[in-house]
C-alpha positions in Angstrom: -39.0 -114.2 -77.1 -39.0 -117.9 -77.5 -35.6 -119.1 -78.7 -37.1 -121.7 -81.0 -38.9 -119.0 -83.0 -35.8 -117.0 -83.7 -34.7 -117.3 -87.3 -31.3 -118.5 -88.5 -29.2 -116.1 -90.4 -28.6 -117.2 -94.0 -24.9 -116.3 -94.1 -22.0 -114.9 -92.1 -19.6 -112.2 -92.9 -15.9 -113.1 -92.2 -14.2 -109.9 -91.0 -10.7 -111.4 -91.5 -7.6 -110.2 -89.7 -7.8 -106.5 -90.5 -9.5 -103.9 -92.7 -6.2 -102.3 -93.6 -5.6 -102.8 -97.4 -1.8 -103.0 -97.0 -2.1 -105.7 -94.3 -4.6 -107.6 -96.4 -2.2 -107.7 -99.4 0.7 -108.7 -97.1 -1.5 -111.5 -95.6 -2.6 -112.6 -99.1 1.1 -113.0 -100.2 2.3 -114.6 -97.0 -0.6 -117.0 -96.7 -0.4 -118.0 -100.4 3.3 -118.8 -100.0 2.8 -120.8 -96.8 -0.1 -122.7 -98.3 1.8 -123.7 -101.4 4.9 -124.6 -99.3 2.7 -126.7 -96.9 1.1 -128.7 -99.7 4.4 -129.2 -101.6 6.4 -130.1 -98.5 3.9 -132.5 -97.0 3.2 -134.1 -100.4 6.9 -134.7 -100.8 7.1 -136.5 -97.4 4.2 -138.7 -98.4 5.7 -139.6 -101.8 9.2 -140.1 -100.3 8.0 -142.5 -97.6 5.8 -144.5 -100.1 8.6 -144.7 -102.7 11.5 -145.7 -100.3 11.2 -149.2 -98.8 13.7 -148.2 -96.1 11.1 -145.9 -94.7 8.4 -148.5 -94.4 8.4 -148.6 -90.7 5.9 -147.4 -88.0 7.4 -144.0 -87.3 7.3 -143.0 -90.9 3.9 -144.5 -91.4 2.6 -142.3 -88.7 4.5 -139.3 -90.1 2.9 -139.9 -93.5 -0.6 -139.8 -91.9 0.4 -136.6 -90.0 1.4 -135.0 -93.3 -2.0 -135.9 -94.8 -3.8 -134.4 -91.8 -1.7 -131.3 -92.0 -2.5 -130.8 -95.7 -6.2 -131.2 -94.8 -6.0 -128.8 -91.9 -4.3 -126.2 -94.1 -7.0 -126.7 -96.8 -10.3 -126.5 -94.9 -10.3 -122.6 -94.8 -7.0 -121.2 -96.2 -7.9 -121.4 -100.0 -11.2 -119.5 -99.3 -9.4 -117.0 -97.2 -6.8 -116.4 -99.9 -9.6 -116.1 -102.5 -11.6 -113.7 -100.3 -8.5 -111.4 -100.0 -8.2 -111.4 -103.8 -11.9 -110.9 -104.6 -13.1 -108.9 -101.6 -16.0 -111.3 -101.1 -16.0 -112.3 -97.4 -19.4 -113.9 -96.9 -20.0 -117.6 -96.2 -23.3 -119.4 -96.1 -24.6 -120.9 -92.9 -24.1 -124.4 -94.2 -20.6 -123.5 -95.3 -19.8 -122.2 -91.8 -21.0 -125.4 -90.2 -18.9 -127.4 -92.7 -15.8 -125.4 -91.7 -16.5 -126.1 -88.0 -16.9 -129.8 -88.8 -13.6 -130.2 -90.8 -11.6 -128.0 -88.4 -12.5 -130.1 -85.4 -12.2 -133.3 -87.4 -8.6 -132.6 -88.4 -7.5 -131.1 -85.1 -9.1 -133.9 -83.1 -7.5 -136.5 -85.4 -4.1 -134.8 -85.2 -4.2 -134.7 -81.4 -4.7 -138.5 -81.2 -2.1 -139.1 -83.9 0.5 -137.0 -82.0 -0.2 -139.1 -79.0 0.3 -142.2 -81.1 3.6 -140.9 -82.3 4.6 -140.1 -78.7 3.7 -143.7 -77.8 5.8 -145.0 -80.7 8.8 -143.0 -79.5 8.3 -144.1 -75.9 8.3 -147.8 -76.8 11.3 -147.4 -79.2 13.4 -145.7 -76.6 12.2 -147.2 -73.3 11.4 -150.7 -74.5 13.6 -151.2 -77.6 13.7 -155.0 -77.3 9.9 -155.2 -77.4 9.4 -152.5 -80.0 8.8 -154.9 -83.0 6.3 -157.0 -81.1 4.4 -154.0 -79.7 4.4 -151.6 -82.6 3.5 -153.8 -85.5 1.6 -152.9 -88.7 -1.7 -154.0 -87.2 -1.2 -151.7 -84.1 -0.2 -148.8 -86.4 -3.2 -149.2 -88.5 -5.4 -149.4 -85.4 -3.9 -146.2 -84.0 -4.5 -144.3 -87.2 -8.1 -145.6 -87.5 -8.7 -144.7 -83.8 -7.4 -141.2 -84.4 -9.9 -140.7 -87.2 -12.8 -142.2 -85.3 -12.1 -139.9 -82.3 -11.8 -137.0 -84.6 -15.2 -137.7 -86.2 -16.9 -138.2 -82.9 -15.5 -135.0 -81.5 -16.3 -133.1 -84.7 -19.9 -134.4 -84.7 -20.4 -133.3 -81.1 -19.3 -129.7 -82.0 -21.5 -129.6 -85.1 -24.6 -130.9 -83.3 -24.0 -128.2 -80.7 -23.6 -125.5 -83.3 -26.8 -126.5 -85.1 -28.8 -126.1 -81.9 -27.7 -122.5 -81.5 -30.3 -119.8 -82.4 -29.0 -117.0 -84.6 -31.3 -114.0 -84.9 -29.4 -111.1 -86.3 -25.7 -110.5 -85.8 -23.7 -112.3 -88.4 -20.2 -110.8 -88.4 -17.6 -113.4 -87.5 -14.5 -111.8 -86.1 -12.1 -114.2 -87.8 -11.1 -115.5 -91.2 -12.9 -118.8 -90.8 -15.8 -120.2 -88.7 -15.1 -121.8 -85.4 -17.3 -122.2 -82.3 -15.5 -119.7 -80.0 -16.3 -116.9 -82.4 -19.6 -118.2 -83.9 -21.4 -118.9 -80.6 -20.9 -115.3 -79.5 -23.4 -114.4 -82.2 -26.1 -116.7 -80.8 -29.1 -115.2 -79.2 -28.5 -117.0 -75.9 -26.4 -116.6 -72.8 -22.8 -117.1 -74.0 -21.5 -117.9 -70.5 -23.0 -121.4 -70.5 -21.8 -121.9 -74.1 -18.3 -120.9 -73.0 -18.4 -123.5 -70.2 -19.3 -126.1 -72.9 -16.4 -125.1 -75.0 -14.0 -125.3 -72.1 -15.2 -128.7 -71.1 -15.4 -130.3 -74.6 -12.3 -128.8 -76.2 -10.2 -126.7 -73.8 -9.8 -129.3 -71.0 -9.4 -132.2 -73.5 -6.6 -130.3 -75.3 -4.9 -129.4 -72.0 -5.2 -132.9 -70.6 -3.7 -134.4 -73.8 -0.9 -131.9 -73.8 0.0 -132.7 -70.1 -0.1 -136.4 -71.0 2.2 -135.9 -74.0 4.6 -133.6 -72.0 4.8 -136.2 -69.2 5.6 -139.0 -71.7 8.4 -136.9 -73.3 9.8 -136.2 -69.8 9.9 -140.0 -69.2 11.6 -140.5 -72.5 14.2 -137.9 -71.9 15.0 -139.4 -68.5 15.5 -142.8 -70.2 17.7 -141.3 -72.9 20.4 -140.6 -70.3 21.0 -144.4 -70.0 21.8 -144.8 -73.7 25.1 -144.4 -75.4 26.1 -140.9 -76.5 25.4 -141.6 -80.2 22.0 -143.2 -79.4 21.2 -140.4 -77.0 22.0 -137.7 -79.6 19.7 -139.3 -82.2 16.9 -140.0 -79.7 17.2 -136.5 -78.3 17.0 -135.0 -81.8 13.9 -137.0 -82.6 12.1 -136.3 -79.4 12.9 -132.6 -79.7 11.4 -132.4 -83.2 8.3 -134.2 -81.9 7.9 -132.0 -78.9 8.3 -128.8 -81.0 5.4 -129.9 -83.2 3.3 -130.8 -80.2 4.0 -127.5 -78.4 3.3 -125.4 -81.5 0.0 -127.3 -82.2 -1.3 -127.5 -78.6 -0.3 -124.0 -77.4 -2.7 -122.0 -79.6 -5.5 -124.6 -79.2 -5.3 -124.5 -75.4 -5.3 -120.7 -75.3 -8.3 -120.3 -77.7 -10.5 -123.0 -76.2 -9.7 -122.5 -72.5 -10.7 -118.8 -72.9 -13.4 -118.9 -75.5 -15.1 -115.6 -74.5 -12.0 -113.5 -75.2 -12.0 -111.3 -78.3 -8.4 -110.1 -78.4 -6.3 -109.8 -81.5 -4.0 -112.6 -80.1 -6.9 -115.1 -80.8 -6.8 -114.2 -84.5 -3.0 -114.6 -84.6 -3.2 -117.9 -82.8 -5.9 -119.1 -85.2 -3.6 -118.3 -88.1 -0.7 -120.0 -86.4 -2.2 -123.5 -85.9 -4.2 -123.5 -89.2 -1.5 -122.1 -91.5 1.9 -122.0 -89.9 1.8 -125.2 -87.9 1.1 -127.5 -90.9 4.3 -126.4 -92.5 6.4 -127.3 -89.4 5.9 -131.0 -90.2 8.0 -131.0 -93.4 10.4 -128.4 -92.1 11.2 -130.1 -88.7 11.0 -133.7 -89.7 12.9 -133.3 -93.0 15.7 -130.9 -92.1 16.4 -132.7 -88.9 16.1 -136.3 -90.3 19.0 -137.7 -92.2 17.1 -140.8 -93.3 14.4 -138.7 -95.0 16.9 -136.4 -96.6 18.8 -139.4 -98.0 15.5 -140.9 -99.3 14.6 -137.6 -101.0 18.0 -137.4 -102.7 17.5 -141.0 -104.0 14.0 -140.1 -105.2 15.4 -137.0 -107.0 18.1 -139.0 -108.7 15.6 -141.7 -109.7 13.3 -139.1 -111.3 
């Protein structure tokens, strides 16, 4: 049969994590709490940085943008998933599915570049402190943020264009709680092996390469930390550790999912939950609890209110 003549399914059915009612109720409760905590925590970081002039510096400017992206990443599918658990309605239109794919890759692609920008900021601050002010200035910070969004849009558009060319002729059950290419393209009426290679080349290898680059930069930074004073070393080590935890928790699931897109194990669902629901809350937890400047600014904001 000619692929071009195959009809497109009008909607998809999101199977979610499990059909067990008890597990669904537990997931509803946990995901709701995590979503609220993510929105409140990241909003608090954004408000605190804007309200406190002492935090008007490149590192916190990038941190604010990371909080905004994390809130967006947590919101592209989580509210619908929570509502579906409550109502039992698990279908999503074809256009809605494509929209989820677009925003998922937009926010993840943008966050990848932004994490690299934050790594670059810490590298200059620790390895070239005397040149930090001249290199990392407001114009450069703005350019880095704009570049991260531009790359995110370009990557997302490539994924959406690819998804729109896929023919769907019958199967419409998505084995996840949101639409993403690794699970959606398995429903297409074409050879999934070639599609898997496309996923690996456009997402998996890119994510792996960026992670290796980030890991290498942090190794260089940690080596340079040894040449600083004990007090400076302690603070720099704490900052780099926080950054690397966020990087590892974000890249780990992405690399596994997109490097092995044809797998259909339960671990894929767990990792999807991890980097779309759990990872966004790591930003306020790690950067706030480990950062004395942010905690002081929050106390000042509380007293002012």
